[in-house]
N, C-alpha and C positions, 0 to 999 in steps of 0.2 A: 343501363338505362336511367337509373336514379341519378348518377353523376352528371350525365348530360343535361338532365332537367335542372339540377342545381346550378350548373354553370350558366345555362341560359337565363335562369331566374336572377342570378347575380349580375349578369350583363344588363338585363332590363333595369335592375335596381340602380346600377351605376349610371346608366343613361338617363334615368329619371332624375337622379340627384344633379347631374350635369346640367340638364335643362332647367331645373328649378334654380340653380345658382346663376345661370347665364341670363335669364329673363330680366332680373332687376338691373344687371350690368348694361344690357343693351338699351334699356329705358333711360338709364342715367347718361349714357353716351349720347343718345338722341336729344336729351334735354339740354346738354351742355355743349352741343356741337358748335354753337356760335360764340361761346364764351371767350375763346382765345383768338377769334378772328380780328385781325388788325392790331393785335397787341404785340409787345416786345418782351421777351423773357431774357433777363441778363444772368449769365453764369459768372459768379465772382470767383476768381482764382487768386489765392493768397500768395502766389509765387511769381517770379519774373517770367516774361515771355521766353519761349524756346525750351522750357523744361518739359518733364514728363507729364505733370498735371495740366500744363497748358495744351500739350498735344492731345491728351485725352478729352479735355474740355472742348477743344475746337472740333474734334471728330464728332463728339456728342452734339454740338451746336449745328453741325452740318447735316446730320442724318435724323435727329430727333423730331424736328418739325413735321416730317412726313407722317409720323405716327401719332401726332396730337391733332384732335379735331380742330379745324379752323386754321391750320398751318401758320402758327405764329412765327415771328422773326426771332431768332435766338442770336445773341451776341455774347462774346466773351470779354470780360473786363478784368485785367490784371491789377492787383493791388499788393505789390510786394512790400515787405518791410516788417521788422519786429517779429519775425518768425510766424507770421499769419495774424498777429494781433490787430493790425490796421484793418484787415478785411473782416475780422471777427467783430470789431467795434462798429464798423460800417453796417454790418448785417444786424447787429443788436439795435442800433439807433434807427 
């Protein structure tokens, strides 16, 4: 009997913590719902088109906007050369 009570109490504790952690997140998502609306997100790939990183980036660009509030447009921009130094300098500047 004592073990059942402790398991139930632990379950309520975990549920309470989950609710406490979820409430601020839902408020933040509701406040930023229109932030990405009508915007474009560029994914910079430091390698040539047709490679593995390019394929992963294009897959991400195809499916990720569905999961971001406001459904922004995502494009992939390839910047090959110098082992990724050109893309790194572009992001830095």
